[in-house]
N, C-alpha and C positions, 0 to 999 in steps of 0.2 A: 152557412159554411158547409162544404161537402163532407161526406163521411170520411173520405180519404184524408182530407186536411185535419179533421178532428182526430183520427187515429194517429196521424203523424205527430201532432203536438202532445197528445197524451203519452205516446211512446217516448218522445224526446224527453219529457219531464221525468218519466219513470226510469229511463235509462240513466239519466243523470244521478238519480237516487241510487240505482242499483250498482253502478260502478264505484260509487264512493269517491269519484274524482271530479270535483266541480270543474267548470269549463274555462286557459290562457297560456299562450306561449309568451314567454317574456322576451323583451328586447334587451339583450345583453351586449349591445354595441358598446365599444370602448372608446372613450375620448380622453387621452392622456393630457395631463398638465405638462406643457412643453415650452418652457421659456428659452427659445433660441435653438433647440435641437442640437445637443452636443454630438460630437463624433462617437464618443463612447461614454459609458456610465457604469458606476459601481453601486451595488445595493448594500446599504449599511445595516438596515433592520427591516423586519417584516411585522406589521401589526394587523391583527384581525379583530373586527368589531361586528356585533350582531349575532355571533354564534353562542347563544345562551345555553343550548344543550349539546350542540355538536362539538366534539373534541377537536382541538387545534390540529392534531396530527392528521386527521382525516382530510382537512383542507390542504395542509402542507404537502401531503402525498401527491397532489395533482400539480405542484409547481415544478416547472422545468428550468428554474434558475436558483441560484444560491447567493448567499451574502459574501462580501469581500472578494468579488471577482468582477473583472471588467468585461462588459459586453458592448459590441457595436450597437449604436442607438437604434437603427432601423431593425436590426435583428431582435433587439430587446423588446421593441414595441410589438413585433409579431409574436414573440413568446408570451407576452402579457395577454394579448388577444386570445391565443389558444388556451392559455391557462384559465382565463375567465370562463371560457366555454366548457372546459373540462369540469370545473367546479360546479357549474350550473347543471351539467349532465349527470351529476351525482343524484339529482332529483331530491335534494334535501332543502333547496332554497327556491324561493319565488323570484328573488333578485340577487344578482352578483355584480359587483363593480370593483375593479382593481385600478388604483390610482397611484402613479409615482409622484412623490412630493420631493422637490429638489431642496437639498440642504447645502449644496455647493455646485460649482460649475459642472462637475462630473460625478456627483454623488446624490443618491436618492434614498428616501425611505419609502417602502411600499405599504400602502393602506388597502387592505381587502375588506370590503364592506358587504355583508350578506344579510338577507332577510329570510328567516327560517320558515319552512312550511309547517303546517299542523301535522305532527307525526302520528298521532294515534287517531285512527279513523274508523269508528264503528259505523257501519253502513248497512242499509237494507239491500238484499239481493233481489232484484226484479229483472230478469233477463230472459230473452227468448232462447228456447232450447234448440232452435233450428240453426242452420249454417249461416244465414244472414237474414236481414229484414225482408228481402224480396221473396225468399223461400217461404217464410211465414205468411207474408201478405197474399201471395198469389197461389203457390202450390198447396199450402195448408189452410187456405181459406180464413186467415186471421183468427185461428182457433186459440182462444185465451187459455185453454187447458194446457197448451204447449208452452208454458211459462214456468221458469224456475224462480222460487222465492225463498228467502231465508235471511240469515244474518252473517255478516263478515266483520271481523275485528282485525285490524292491521296496525302494526307498529313498525314504521319504516326507519327508525333510528334508535334502536334499543341501546341504552347506555351512552348515547351520543357517538357511537362507533360505526354508524351506517349498517348495523345489523338489522335484518328483516325478520319479523315474526308475524305469521298470518294464521288465523283460524276461521274456517268457514263451515257453517251448518246450513244445508240446503234441502228444501222440500219441493213439491210440485212435480213437473214432468220427469225430472231426474232427482232422486234423493241422493245426497252426497255429503261427505265429510272430507275436509282437506286441512292438513296441518303442514306448514312450511316454516323452516328456520334456516337462515343463511348468515354466515359470518364471513365478510369479505376478506378479512386478514386475521390469520392465527399466529403470525410471526412478527418479530420486531421490525423487520425491513418492509413489511406490508406488501408481500408478493404472493403469499399462499392463502387460500381460503377454503372453507367447507360449507356445504349446504345439505339439508336433509328434508325429504318430503314424504308424506304418507297420505294416500287418497283411497277412499272407498265410495262406490256409487252403485245404485241399482235402478233399473228401469222396467216399466211395464209395457212400454211401446218402444220398439227399436227398429232401425233400418236393417233389413236382412239381405238386400241385394239392390241392384239398379236395373231398371228396364226403360228403354227409350230415353236414356240419359236423364232419368229422374230417379230419386231414391224411392224405394218401396218399403213402407213401414208396416209392421205387423203387431197386432194385439190379439191374444187368444181369447176364447169365449169366456173364460173365468176371470179375465183381467188379472192374471197372476204376474208376479215378477218374472220377466223373461231373461234378464241378464244382470249378473252381479260382477263387479270388478274391484279387485284390490291390487294396489301397486305401491311400492316404496322404492326410494332411490337415495343414494349418497353420492354427492358430486364434489369433486376436488377441482379447485381453480388455481391457475398460475398466471399471474399478470407480470410478464417479464418486462415490458415497456408500457408507456402510457396508453397506447392504443391497441395493443395486442394481448389477447386473452386465450389461454388454453384451458379446456375443460375435459375431465375424465369422469364419466358417470357409470356407476355400477348399480343396477336395479333389478327388481323382481316384479313380475306381473302374473296375476292369477285371474282368469275370467271363466265364469260359469254361465251356461245358458240353459233355459228350460228345454227339455227334449222336444217340445212342440216346434221349436225353431228349426230343428233338423228336418222335420217333416216338410217345412216350407223351403228350406235350402240345405240339402244334405251335405254340401261342401262348405258350410259356413266356417268350420275350423279345418277343413281339408282331411283330417285324419279320422272322421266319423264319430269321435267322442264328443260329449257335451261340455268338456272343459279344456282349457288351454293354459298351460303354465310354463313359464320360461324365465331364465335370467338373461339379462342383456348387458352388453358393455358398449359404451359410446365414447368416441373421441371427437371433440369439436374445437375448431379454431375460429376466433372472431377478431377481425381488424375493424375497429369502429372509430372513425374520425368524422362523425357528423356534427354539425353545429347544434342540432337539437334532435335528440333521439326520438321524440314523439312526432315531430313534423320537420324533417330536415329540409333546408334550402341550400346547404353548402356542405361539401365533404364527400366521403365515400364509406361504404360498408362492404365487407367481404366475410362471409360465413361458409365454412366447410365442415361437414360432419360425416362420420362413418359409424354405423351401428351394426353390431352382430347380435342377432336374436337367437338365443340358444347357445350357451357357453359351457355349461356343465353337463346338461342332458339335452340332446338334440332329437329326442323321440317325437316331441310335439312340434318342434319348429327348428329349422336350420336355415337361416336367412341372413343376407347382408343388404343393408340399405345405405346409399350414398346421396348426400344432399349438397348442393352448391347454390349460394345466393350472392350475387354481386350487384350493388347499387352505386350509382354516382349522382351527385347533386351539384349542378353548376350554375352559379349566379351569372346572369347576362347583364343586368343593370341593377339598380337599387331596388326595383320593384318586380323584376322578371327573373325567373330561374327555370332551368330545365332539369328534370329528373328522369333517370332511366334505370331499369332493373332487369336482371337476368336470373332466372331460376331453373335449376335442373335437378331432377329426382330420378334415381335408378334403383330398381330391385334386380338382383341377380337371377332369381328364380322366375319361372313362368307364372306361378300362382302364389297367392298369399292368403292367409286367414282374413276373413272379411273385416276384422277389427284393425287390420294393418293396411287396408286398401287405400291407395293414394290416387290423386288425379286432379284435374282442373275442376274447381268448384269447392274443394276442401281447403279451408284456411291454412296457410295464406296464399295458396295458389289459385288464381282466378284470372279470367280474361273478361274485361268489362263488356257487358252485353250478354254474357252467359251466366249471370248470377243465378238463374233459375235451373241450371243444369249441373249435373255431375258427369264428368267424362273420365272414366276410370281406366287404369292401365298400369303397366310395370315401369314405364318411362314417361317422363313429361318434361317439356321445355316451354317456358313462358318468358316472353320479353315484353316489358311494360314501358310506356313513355308518357310523360306529362309535361306540358308547357304551362307555367302558372304565372299569373299576374296579380300582384297584391294591390287591391284597390281600396282597402280600408285598413287602418292601423291606428288604434287609439286606446286609451285607458280611462276608466272612470274611478275617481277617488270617492270611496264610500266610508272613509274613516270616521265621519261624523255619526254614522249609524252603527258601525262595528269597530269597537276599540282595539281589537286584536290585530297585530301586524300581519297575521297569516292571511287575512281576507279583506284588508282595507283598500285594495286596488283590484279592479276588474279590467284586465286587458282584453282586447278583442281584435282579431285579424280576420280578413276575408280575402280569399284568392279565387280568381276565375281561372279555370283549368281547361285545356284542350288535351284529349287523351287518345292514345292509340296503343292497343295491346294485341299481341299475336302469340301463337304457340301451337303445340302438337302433342298428342298423347299416343303412345304406342301400346296397343293391347295385343299381346301375343296370342291370346285365346280367341280373338276375333268373334266375340259374342254377337250374334245376328241382331238381337234386340237393341244393341247400342252402336250399331255400325254407322248410324247417321253422322256421328261426331267423332268417333275414334279413328285413329290411323289416317287423319287428314289435317291439312292446314286450316287453322281457325284464326279469326281476327275479329276485333270489335273496336269501335271508336265512338267518340261523343264529346260532350262538354259538361262542365259541372262547376259547383261552387263549394269550396272548402272553408269551413269555419274553425278557427283555432282559438280557444279561450282559456279560462282559468285552470290552473294546474295541468296545462297542456292537453286538455281534452279536445277531441277532434270530431266534427260532424261533416259528412260529405253528402251533397245532393247532386246526383248526376243523371243525365239522360244519355243512354248508350244504345248503339245499334250494332248487331253482329252480322257476320257475312251470310247468315241465313235469312237476312232481311227482317229480323225481329228486333223491335225497339221497345224500350220501357224506361221508366223513371226508377232509380235505385237510391236507397238510403244506406249509409254505412257510418259506423261510429269509431273509425280509426283511420290513420293514414294508409293509402294504398300500398306503399312500400317505402 
């Protein structure tokens, strides 16, 4: 077995441990009991089974129908299909099924059957510190010191109310501490929510600039800590309708760098000091109507955000960033679907602190075939396309080996994909060292295999070629968009 293949299987195994999300997208297709298809139907009662921990109100919040009201039958079937998908996208259940049980010619009882996930997930962190697998494999020479390791404890359903609590302690390439708590609903009508996050990280090796469209990393002779970052944020959420979310985030960020960094890049922070502190305010809107948020095959997603960096004191920074992301997923047959996404990022100023630099190559903005590059600038546009064919779809029953409901079925799906991405980065500074790829049209294309498994984990293996004639094999551990 070649060294390349060995590294791949070792890394695949360790990534599965590190994310704490074992590998399946569930088939939540709906097949109603339909004796004769009446013209209209009324719901008398709603019954829920399988929710041993999840409160009933969390599930009922996703339903777009009510009792004691007549619905056109075809419309009602569509409502049930959409509601089933909304409940699954809560990511609290491995399986969801909604079944109408006829008690009369035009009367039904609704049975909602769910199978809960395992909500408390202590997991080992073992993750690459680099932008992607290709960056680590090729540009960084498969350096195992560039790995983060630690422990993460997550509870994804505190009190059965869909509240999230996460604690992470991390060592290795980046030492970090992360605490997150989110409460999706703080009111009786389940429209308003709050979340709080606190993060600390320090690093001894950091990227300080880019040259020839590659990141340049720096470590000083004493191997001292070069960057420390502390950030905290409070986010308010308003869910007005089923698919539309509004977010307002107020946050604070403080970053310190070793003075040696300024010797290598005097404009790292732009203002000449070795620390950057600012408060920021962000508004975001998200319309999310995907059938599966981990790997969508039907629906659409629209996200718009505007961020103001520097709101109380603009001495260190006074900047505005705007982001737009629009994706559509269109099924063509039972096995074939088309996915397309458009991303735009704009900074209003000509230059930004290096910690805020954006561009193609920084997650989630990439063009397939350019995974080894970073193309930095103040404006970027990326449009992605994938035509996918599902050629495997099955589940393995392992209940005889694992008695718990959370892990007794292993689903497995594989897609063959044909891909074409293109985009453009505007660099107003026109840095000569990066001129090869900035301020010009870029594209990449190729084919790949997408694997979707347990708890919606995704693995992608792709071969892509860019318009510079460079081709390579790339591995990724999440859906492209």
